N, C-alpha and C positions, 0 to 999 in steps of 0.2 A: 776362347771363342764363345760368344754368347748367342743363343738362339732361343726362339720360342718353340715349345714342344706341342705337337698335336698328336694325340694318342689314337690315331686311326678313328674307329667308330666310337671309342670311349670318350665321354665328355669328362675327362679328368680335371678336377679342380687344381689349377696350378698356382693357387695362393699358398702353396705348401711351404713350410719352413723346414724343420727336421724333427725327428723323433730322437729319443735317447738311444744310446747304443745297446742297452740291455733289454731287448725284446719289446721295444716300443713303450716301455713303462715310464713312470713319472721321473722327471729329472728334478730332484729337490736341491735346494741350496744346502750345502754341507760345509759349514765353516770348519776350519781346522780345529782339532782337539787341543785342549789346553796343555797337553803333555809335550808338545813340540818344544824345541830348544829355546832357551832364554835369548840366544842370539837372534833366532828367527822372530821372536815376539817383540824384540826391541827392549827387553827389560833391563839389560845390562848397560847399554850405551845410548839408547834412544835414537840410534841411527840405523838405517837399513843398509848402509854402505860397508859396514865392517866385514861382512862375509861375502860380498859380491866378488865374483872371480875376475881376475885381470884378463884383458883381452889382447895384450901385446900390440897396441896401436890400431887394431882393427876397428871398424865401425861397430858400435854396440847399441842395441835397443834393450832397455831394461824395463820390464813390466812388473809392478808390484801386485802380487796375487795374495788372497787372504787365506789360502790353504795349500796343503802339500798333496802330492799324488800318492805318497807312500812308496816304499821300496819296490813293490811289485806292481807292474803295469800289465794289464790284460786287455788288449784292444777289443776283445769280444764282449767283455763284461763291464768295462769302464762305464760308470753311470753318474759320476759327479762332475761338476764343472771343470775342475782343474785336471782331472784325469782325461777328460774329453779334449780339453785344450792341448794337452800333451799329445794325444793321439792325432789331432788335427795337424800339428807341426810335423809329426813323423810319417804319417800315412796319408793316402788320398783315396777318395771314392771314384766311382765311374763318372759321376756328375753331381752337381750341387744345384738345388732349387732355391731360388730367392722368393720371398713372400709375394712379390708382384708377378710371379709366374715365369720370370726369366730363368733360363737354365744355363749354367756354366758346364759345358762338357769338358771334363778334365782328362781322365784316362780313356774314356769312351769317345769315339768319333760320332756315334749315333746310337739311339735306342728307339726301335720302332715296334709298334704293336700290329698284329694281324687284324683282319677285318672284324672278327667277333671278340677280340680282346682276350683271347685265351693263351696267346703266345707272344713273347717279346724277343726281338733279336738285337743283340748288342754287338757293335763293331768297335774294336779297340783301335787306338791310334798306332801307327807303325813306329818301331824303334824304341818302345818303352823299356826302361831299365829300372832295376832296384838300386838303392843307394850303394850297394856293393858292386855294381856294374853288371850283375846277372840280368838276363832278359826277363821282362814281365810279359806273360802270355795268357792265353785263355785257360791254361792249366791252373794258374794262380786264381783266376776268377772263380772257376768251378770249386777249387779248394776252399776259397773264402766263404762262398754261399752255402756249401755243404756243411762247413763248420758252424755257420750261423744256425742252420736248421737243427744240428745236433745240440746246440747250446740252448735254443729257445724256440718258441712257436711264433716269433715275430713275423716270419715269412710264410705263415699258414693262411689259407683261404678255406673256409668251411671245414676246419680241423684237419686239412690236408696240406702238406708242404708245397710251396712253389719249387719245382725241381729245375736244375740247371744242367745243360749238356754242352760239351765242346763240339763245335762244328769244324773249326780249324784253329790255327794258332792265334788268329785275330777275331774269331767269331764265337759267341756263345748264344744259346737260346734258353729262355726262361719259360717254363710251361706251367700254366695255372690249372687247378682242378675245376675252377669256375671263373667266370668273369668277375673282376673286382676293380671298381673305379679308383681305388687308392693304391693300386699296385705300383704305378710309376714312382710314387713317393716312397713306398716301402723299399724299393730297390735302390734308393738314392743315397743321400749323403750320410746317413747313419751307418752305412756299411763301408768300412775302410778295407781296401784290398790288402791281403796278407800274403807274404812270400812263402810259397809251398816249400822251397828248398831250405828255408830257415826254420820254419816251425814244425814241419813233419818229422825231421829227425829228433827234435826236442821232445816230442810226445806231449807237449803242453803249450798253451798260449800265454802262460805266465812268463813275464820277463823280469828278472831281478836287475833293475836298472843301476844298482850299485856295482854289479859285476859284469853285466852284458851291455853290448851296444846293439840296440834293435836295428834290424834291416827294414827299411821302409821305402816309400815312394813319394813322400811328402816334400815340402819345400826345404825342410831342415833335418839334420841328423843330431841325435843326442850325443853331446861331447862329454858332459860331466854332470853328475848329480850328487848333491850333498843333502842328506836327510834333514828335512825341516828348514833348509836354508835356500837352496836354489836349484834350478835346472838350467843348464847351459847348452845351447844348440848352435851348430855351425851349418853353413850352406850345404845343401845336397846338389852336387854338380850335375846330377842326372834328372833333376826335377823336370817334369814334362812341360810345364809352363814357363820354364826359363829360370836360370840361377837367380837367387835372391839378391836384392840390392844391398841389404845390410849383412855384414859378415857374421855377426854373432847376435843371437837372441837370448836373453836371460829372463826366465820367470823367477822373480825373487819373492820368497815367502815372507810376507809382512802381515802378521795377524791383526795388529791393532791399527785402527783408523788414525789415531793421533800420530803414531809413528810413521805411517804411510804418507800422510799429508805433509809432514815435515820433510820427509825424504824427497818428495816430489818438489817441494819448494826450494830445497837445497841443491837440486840437480843430481841427487843420488839415484833416482829412478826417473824414467821418462813417461810412464803411464800408470794410471791407477783408476779404479772404479770408485767414484765418490758417492756418498749419500748426500741428499740435499742440504743437510745442515753443515756440511764441510765445504761447500762450494764457494763461499764468500771470497777467500783469497784469490780465486782464479777468475772471478768476474771482472770484466773490463781491464784485464791484465794481458798485455801483448806477449808476455812470456809463455802463455798457456792458451790452449783451445779447449772448450767444453763441447763435447759431442753427446747430445741427448738422443737416444733412440729407443724404440720399442722392441722387446724380444717376444712379445705375445705371451708374457708370463701372466698367470692367473693366481692371485692370492686368495685363499679360501679358509673357511671354517668347516670342519667335518664333524658331524654328530654320529658317534659310534654306536650303531645299532646292535653291536655285540653286548654292550652294557645293558644290564637289566633296567636301568633308569631311563633308557632311550627307546623303549619298545612302543610307546604310545605316540602315534603320529601327531595328534593334536597337541600333545606336550612339546614335541619337537617344533611344531609350528609356533607355539607360544614363545619359545626361546628365540626363534628367528625374528618374530615381531618385536622383540625388545631391543633389537640392534639397529644401528644406523651405519651403513657401509661407508658413507662419506665421512662420518666422524672417525671411523676406524682407519680409513686410508689417510685422512688428514693427520691423525696421530702418528702414523708410521712414516709419512713422506712429506709432511710440513706444508705443502703447497699444491693446489690442484694442477699446476703446470707439470708436476712430476707423476701424475697418475690419471687414469681414466676408469670410471666406475664400470663394473661388469655385472651382468645379471644371469649369465648361464656359464656352462663349463667351457665354452669357446671364447677366445680372446676377441675383442672388437675388430681386430685386423682381418679376421676370417670373413669371407664373403657369405658364409653360412650362419653367421652370428645373428640370433633373433632375440632381441630384448623384450619381445612381447610375451612375457611369462609372468608368473607370480613372483613379484620382487620382494615381498615381505617388508613393505615400507613400515617404519617404526609406528607402532600403536601400543602404547604402554598399557592401556586399559584392557585391550584384547589379550595382550601377553599375560597379564595377571590372571585373567579369566581362564585361559587355556592351560596355564601351569599350576592352577590352584591346588589340584589334587596330586601333583607329581612331586618328584624329589626336590628338596630344598638345599641340597649340598651336591656340587658337581666338581669334577677335576678337569682342568684344561692343560693339555700337554703342548709344549712348543720347544723350539731350539733356543736354549738360553743365550747362546753367543750371537744370535741374530737380533740386533737391536730393533729392527722394524717389527719382528714378531713379538718381541717383548712389549713394545708399545701397543700393538694390536691386542695382546692378551690383557693388559691393564685396562684398556678401553672396554673390552667385552666384560671383564669382571665388574666394572662400575655399572654397566648397563643392566646386567643381570641382578646386581644388588638392588637396583631401583624397583625390581618386581619381586623382591623377597627371596632371591636365590643366591646363596653364598658359593663363590667359585674359588677353589684352591688352585693356585697357579703352580704347575709342575714343569719348571724349566729344566730340560735335560740336555746332554750333549747329543751330537748328531747321530752317533752310533745307537744310543738308547732310543732316540726318536725313530730311527729306521726300524729297529727291532719291534717297537710297539706298532708301527704302521703296517709292517709285514705280517704280524701275528693276528690273523683274522678271527681267531678264537678268543682273543683276550679282551676283557672288558675293564681292564685296569684304569683306563682313561675314558671319561665320558665324552670328551671333545678333544679335537686336535687341530692345530693350525698348520697350514702347509702352503706350498706354492709350487707350480710346475710349469715347465716349458715343453711343449710337445708339437707334433705336426699340425699344420693348419688344416689339412684335410680332416674333416670331422671324424672319420673312422679311426683316426689315430687315438681318439679319446675313449674308444670302447673298452679298453682294459680297465678303466677306472670304474665302470658301472655295470658291465655285462658279466653274468655268471658263466657265460661261454668262454670268457677270457679270464684275466687275473682278478677282476672284481675288487679292486683295491679299496673301494669305499663301501663295501658290504651291502650292496643293493640286492633285494630279492624281488625282482620285477620281471617275470617271464614275458610280459607284453613288450617291455622295452627291449629285452634281449632279441626278440624276433625282429623288431624294427631295425636294430643295428645291422643284422644280416641283410634284410631287404634293401636298406639304403645303400649298402656297399655294392650290392649286385645290380643296382639300378643304373642303367647307362645314361638315361635322360637327366640332364642337369636340373631342370625345373622340378622333376619328380623327386630327385634327391633332396632338393631344398625343402620341399613339403615334408618329407619324411624326417629330416633333421630338425625342422621346426617343431614337429610333434615330439620328437625325442627330448628336445630341450624343455618343452613345457611339462612333460611327464616327469622328468627328473626333478625339476624344481617343485612340483607338487608333492614329491615324497618327503620334502623337508629334512633331508639328510645332508645335503651339500649346499653351502651358502657362500657364493663367490663375492669377494669385496671389489676387486679392481685389478687393473693391469698397470704396473708401475713402469716408469721410464728407467733406463739405465744411463748413468752419466759417466762417460769416459773422459777423463782429464788428461791431456797430452802436453808435453813440452812442445812449444811451437816449432822446434827444430825438426820435429818428426813430420814428414810429408807422406804423400801417397795414400792417405786414409781412404779417400773416395775410391781409388783403384783397388785397394785391399778389400774394401767392403765391410761395413759393420753389420754383423749378423748375430743371431741368438746363440747363446751358450759359448761359442768359441771366441767371441769378440770380433776377430778378423776372419773373413772368408779365405784370404790368401796372404799369409805373412810375407811372401816373397815380393809383394808389391809395395811394401812400406819402404820409405827412403829417409835418409838423414840429410838435412839441408846444411 
């Protein structure tokens, strides 16, 4: 059931998408490490079909994914794309918000705010069950949100947690320490409901999917997992939105693009996310459909102010003036139809996006002047297995060489990148490339820049920190817009964060797969509801 949500007196922006599951932090692309099996990478046979599980005549949808979840799945801390895709298959949230403001109520019948926006009441649908047949009640909702609060500060307002209380088996209330315009989004799709009867006796939210069958409330149940090869799911007969049309879903790990595209053309897999340079065989081909859609992803360059070389603001400005974001995005994505340039931390699909900021349009003479007395050797860290980032890095290296700065390219695996990114005391890398997908409500981005939160990008700007709090507590939408306009301007003036653009995601499907519009193409998970896919 789809409805438009009106949050009482709160003028909540409903252009929201979703946050990551780990405390609203950045969702980075994390390609699979090179240590996964040769069978998974296609090095032995060149085929993705060799290790695909048989399905005994059932209808099967096989999706080639570029990375593995790992043997341990934790629905509270999963923060990479493939772990979150797995969680989305196994679990369900109370409701899901689409970028256009439409709300799909899934486990919840309704979610209503009181007049001053300090309390929300959630009504659950009747007759909900977990995949093992046990009833899903308000006790599970309370258990889930309390676990979230123990795990992170994602559901905090003014450094105080949003608390949850059971009213009856079908009703819970969420109480806020202060009004917060982003609360409805905070309580939405990034929070998967978890079964108290399954996790409480375990004493941990880690699930070894080699040995255990997770109990969930999503459209599918995990049937089999082979490390580095595939995850196989079967229908959950108790799914609240109805049993899935397709009997078996397989996420097949295929690391290499060459292998994946051959597998798709050979009919060994049904779906794959392609980069623009691999789309040619599928264009004007009745056997396939190409679905281009935006995830609101922002690709960026981060100048690490922990590095001694990046202390001077004018020097940082000089670096940015040497760059051309269109050149960088063209190198990464080959054609403007696959990207849109961005100038602030918000994606262009956000109604709060304000491009009227310092854009640092390329000015080589000014760049040389501003960097004349600064470092002439810098290091740039990026994920080596990400071909788009590699091309971005090479373009940046050439631009800086033109103003007399040598850039050492430090391509690392995803684990090393994450370690460097999370270590806010480290100046080992002067610059880093990244990309994130977060909520459309602008408050979701505060952890990137605010010292009151995670401050992932090492900002030291108390003036901006105060504005984040004021903007989230402001209930008038026009006033919020003015405050976030100012935040975007101030952040760009600091010359620490340089966004390039927002790229399209290209899903190529075998034409026998239907129900795509009903399933819904969404950020991170690909499909909003796997149960709505069909095989023609």
